[in-house]
C-alpha positions as CSV (number, residue, x, y, z in Angstrom):
1,M,1.1,-30.1,-41.2
2,H,2.2,-33.6,-40.1
3,R,3.9,-32.4,-36.9
4,R,1.1,-30.0,-36.0
5,F,-2.2,-31.2,-37.4
6,I,-1.6,-35.0,-37.0
7,H,0.6,-35.2,-33.9
8,N,0.1,-31.9,-32.0
9,S,3.8,-31.7,-31.4
10,Y,3.7,-27.9,-31.0
11,Q,1.3,-25.1,-30.6
12,C,0.8,-22.1,-32.9
13,P,-1.8,-19.5,-33.9
14,L,-4.8,-20.8,-35.7
15,W,-4.0,-18.9,-38.8
16,L,-0.5,-20.6,-39.1
17,E,-2.1,-24.0,-38.6
18,Y,-4.6,-23.3,-41.3
19,L,-1.8,-22.2,-43.6
20,F,0.3,-25.3,-43.0
21,V,-2.8,-27.6,-43.4
22,W,-3.7,-25.8,-46.7
23,L,-0.2,-26.2,-48.0
24,G,-0.3,-29.9,-47.0
25,T,-3.5,-30.3,-48.9
26,L,-1.8,-29.0,-52.0
27,V,0.5,-32.0,-52.0
28,G,-2.5,-33.7,-53.6
29,M,-3.2,-36.8,-51.6
30,A,-6.4,-36.0,-49.8
31,G,-8.2,-33.4,-47.7
32,P,-7.1,-32.7,-44.1
33,L,-9.5,-35.1,-42.5
34,G,-8.8,-37.8,-45.1
35,M,-5.1,-37.5,-44.5
36,M,-5.6,-37.7,-40.7
37,R,-7.9,-40.7,-41.1
38,T,-5.4,-42.5,-43.3
39,H,-2.5,-41.7,-41.0
40,D,-4.3,-42.8,-37.9
41,T,-5.5,-46.0,-39.5
42,R,-2.0,-46.8,-40.6
43,D,-0.5,-46.1,-37.2
44,W,-3.2,-48.3,-35.5
45,A,-2.5,-51.1,-38.0
46,Q,1.2,-51.0,-37.6
47,R,0.8,-51.4,-33.8
48,Q,-1.0,-54.7,-34.3
49,P,1.0,-57.9,-34.0
50,L,-0.3,-59.2,-37.4
51,C,-0.3,-56.0,-39.6
52,H,-1.6,-56.4,-43.2
53,D,1.1,-56.2,-45.9
54,Y,-0.6,-53.1,-47.3
55,F,0.0,-51.1,-44.1
56,A,3.4,-52.7,-43.5
57,H,4.8,-52.2,-47.0
58,R,6.1,-55.8,-47.1
59,Q,5.2,-56.5,-50.7
60,S,7.6,-56.1,-53.6
61,F,8.5,-52.6,-54.8
62,W,6.1,-52.6,-57.8
63,R,3.2,-54.3,-56.0
64,D,3.5,-52.0,-53.0
65,G,3.5,-49.0,-55.4
66,W,0.4,-50.2,-57.1
67,W,-1.4,-50.9,-53.9
68,Q,-0.5,-47.6,-52.2
69,I,-1.1,-45.3,-55.1
70,H,-4.1,-47.0,-56.9
71,C,-5.8,-49.2,-54.3
72,E,-7.5,-48.9,-50.9
73,L,-7.7,-51.6,-48.2
74,A,-11.3,-52.1,-47.0
75,L,-11.6,-53.5,-43.5
76,D,-14.7,-55.4,-42.4
77,Q,-14.3,-53.9,-38.9
78,P,-12.2,-50.7,-39.2
79,P,-11.2,-48.7,-36.2
80,E,-13.6,-45.8,-35.5
81,F,-12.1,-42.5,-36.6
82,Q,-12.9,-39.7,-34.1
83,P,-11.0,-36.5,-34.7
84,E,-10.8,-34.1,-31.8
85,R,-13.8,-31.7,-31.5
86,R,-12.0,-28.5,-32.6
87,V,-11.0,-30.3,-35.9
88,A,-14.2,-32.1,-36.5
89,Q,-16.3,-29.0,-36.0
90,S,-14.0,-26.5,-37.8
91,R,-15.8,-25.0,-40.8
92,F,-12.4,-24.3,-42.4
93,Y,-11.5,-28.0,-42.3
94,Q,-14.9,-29.1,-43.4
95,F,-14.6,-26.7,-46.4
96,I,-11.1,-27.8,-47.4
97,E,-12.1,-31.5,-47.0
98,A,-15.0,-31.0,-49.4
99,T,-13.0,-29.0,-51.9
100,W,-9.5,-30.4,-51.5
101,M,-9.0,-31.2,-55.2
102,A,-10.3,-27.8,-56.3
103,Q,-7.7,-26.1,-54.1
104,Q,-5.2,-26.8,-56.9
105,L,-7.1,-24.2,-58.9
106,I,-5.8,-21.5,-56.6
107,A,-2.2,-22.5,-57.3
108,A,-3.0,-23.0,-61.0
109,A,-4.4,-19.5,-61.4
110,L,-1.4,-17.9,-59.7
111,L,1.0,-19.9,-61.8
112,Y,-0.9,-19.2,-65.0
113,A,-0.7,-15.5,-64.3
114,I,3.0,-15.7,-63.8
115,G,4.1,-18.0,-66.6
116,G,1.2,-19.4,-68.5
117,W,0.3,-23.0,-69.1
118,N,3.9,-24.2,-68.8
119,F,4.0,-23.0,-65.3
120,V,0.6,-24.8,-64.6
121,I,1.8,-28.1,-66.0
122,W,5.0,-28.1,-64.1
123,G,3.7,-26.3,-61.0
124,V,0.5,-28.3,-60.5
125,C,0.3,-31.5,-62.6
126,A,4.0,-32.6,-62.5
127,R,4.3,-31.4,-58.9
128,V,1.3,-33.4,-57.6
129,A,2.5,-36.5,-59.5
130,V,6.0,-36.2,-58.0
131,C,4.7,-35.5,-54.5
132,V,2.2,-38.4,-54.4
133,T,4.8,-40.8,-55.8
134,G,7.5,-39.4,-53.5
135,H,5.3,-39.8,-50.5
136,W,4.8,-43.5,-51.3
137,L,8.6,-44.0,-52.0
138,I,9.6,-42.6,-48.6
139,G,6.9,-44.6,-46.9
140,H,8.0,-47.8,-48.7
141,F,11.7,-47.5,-47.7
142,A,10.9,-46.1,-44.2
143,H,9.3,-49.5,-43.3
144,R,11.8,-51.8,-44.7
145,A,15.3,-52.5,-43.3
146,H,18.1,-51.4,-45.6
147,G,21.1,-53.2,-43.9
148,N,22.4,-49.8,-42.9
149,P,23.2,-49.7,-39.1
150,I,22.2,-46.0,-38.8
151,S,18.7,-46.8,-40.2
152,Q,17.4,-48.1,-36.9
153,H,18.4,-46.5,-33.5
154,W,15.2,-47.7,-31.8
155,Q,12.9,-50.6,-31.6
156,V,9.3,-50.4,-30.4
157,T,8.8,-53.9,-29.0
158,D,5.0,-54.0,-28.9
159,A,4.6,-52.9,-32.5
160,G,4.1,-55.3,-35.5
161,V,5.9,-52.9,-37.9
162,Q,9.1,-51.0,-37.2
163,G,10.2,-47.7,-38.8
164,Y,13.6,-47.0,-40.5
165,N,15.5,-43.9,-41.2
166,V,15.8,-43.4,-45.0
167,H,19.5,-42.4,-45.5
168,F,20.4,-42.1,-49.1
169,N,23.5,-40.0,-49.6
170,G,24.3,-37.6,-52.5
171,M,26.2,-34.4,-53.1
172,L,24.0,-32.7,-50.5
173,K,24.0,-35.6,-48.1
174,P,21.7,-36.9,-46.8
175,I,19.8,-36.0,-49.9
176,T,16.5,-37.5,-48.6
177,A,16.5,-35.2,-45.6
178,W,16.7,-32.2,-48.0
179,I,13.9,-33.5,-50.1
180,T,11.6,-34.4,-47.2
181,F,12.5,-31.5,-44.8
182,G,13.5,-34.2,-42.3
183,E,10.5,-36.5,-42.5
184,C,12.8,-39.3,-43.7
185,W,14.0,-40.0,-40.2
186,H,11.1,-42.4,-39.7
187,N,12.7,-44.7,-37.1
188,N,13.0,-41.7,-34.9
189,H,9.4,-40.8,-35.6
190,H,8.2,-44.3,-34.7
191,A,10.2,-44.0,-31.4
192,Y,8.8,-40.5,-30.5
193,P,5.7,-39.9,-32.7
194,G,4.8,-36.8,-30.6
195,S,8.2,-35.1,-31.1
196,A,8.4,-32.0,-33.2
197,R,12.0,-32.8,-33.9
198,L,12.6,-35.8,-36.2
199,G,16.4,-35.5,-36.7
200,L,17.6,-36.5,-33.3
201,K,21.4,-36.8,-33.9
202,K,23.8,-34.2,-35.2
203,H,24.1,-35.7,-38.6
204,E,20.4,-36.0,-39.1
205,L,19.4,-32.9,-41.0
206,D,15.9,-31.7,-40.1
207,L,14.8,-28.7,-42.1
208,G,11.3,-28.8,-40.6
209,W,12.8,-28.5,-37.1
210,W,14.8,-25.4,-38.4
211,V,11.5,-23.9,-39.5
212,L,9.9,-24.5,-36.2
213,Q,12.9,-23.0,-34.3
214,T,12.8,-19.9,-36.5
215,L,9.0,-19.5,-35.9
216,H,9.6,-20.0,-32.2
217,R,12.0,-17.0,-32.1
218,F,9.1,-14.9,-33.6
219,G,6.8,-16.2,-30.9
220,W,4.6,-18.0,-33.5
221,V,5.3,-21.5,-32.2
222,W,5.5,-22.6,-28.5
223,N,5.0,-25.7,-26.3
224,I,7.4,-27.7,-28.6
225,K,7.5,-31.4,-27.7
226,T,10.8,-33.3,-28.1
227,P,12.0,-36.6,-26.6
228,T,13.4,-34.7,-23.6
229,N,9.9,-33.6,-22.4
230,L,7.8,-36.6,-23.7
231,P,6.7,-39.4,-21.4
232,I,9.0,-42.5,-21.2
233,R,7.8,-45.4,-23.3
234,A,8.3,-48.8,-21.7
235,S,8.1,-50.6,-25.0
236,L,11.0,-48.4,-26.5
237,V,14.4,-50.0,-26.7
238,Q,17.5,-48.2,-27.9
239,L,19.7,-50.3,-30.2
């Protein structure tokens, strides 16, 4: 959903886009337009020289968690949100936006039929809690330097906030890449936001890229954007 709906980093049939967006909505953060608005506002704020701590994740761990999960930053003069026409006028996206919380009932009904209330509690309630908290955790560490030299390959010189690759090792290292399907390589994403490939080096596991490569072989994904075919950014410096 992130690489297609937000960044248009590849093309695919409409049914596949709808499926990815619906699955992304089941994460439980917002509807598709709400997630796009939040993402675009955050990107805009992080490009400003004086970015508010809310968008920069500069506050302490617990305060940032409280802000991100329980609060909303209200701007006196927010940037205007104008999704592209095909998104804004889509009846599917309008419906999902209006009913995004109720979409959990579809998953709940299926899980209840399979395993009863235990499956619903773990497959809906616990999953949404873990997903929302996990999304904040990755965002928190992805905008803070860790002292690890491989966490930053690039610097965007005209941006007020830098991104960092979240590289926590475990038995299946790097474990964060397995959990996030490659979305943890956030320094790479700040450097090339339009790239469908986020793990740019051999050791940077990117399961999302594997999925797109597999779908490409079936002819369901095409016009894939990577750093090799994106415009050169004058503000991008390789470290």
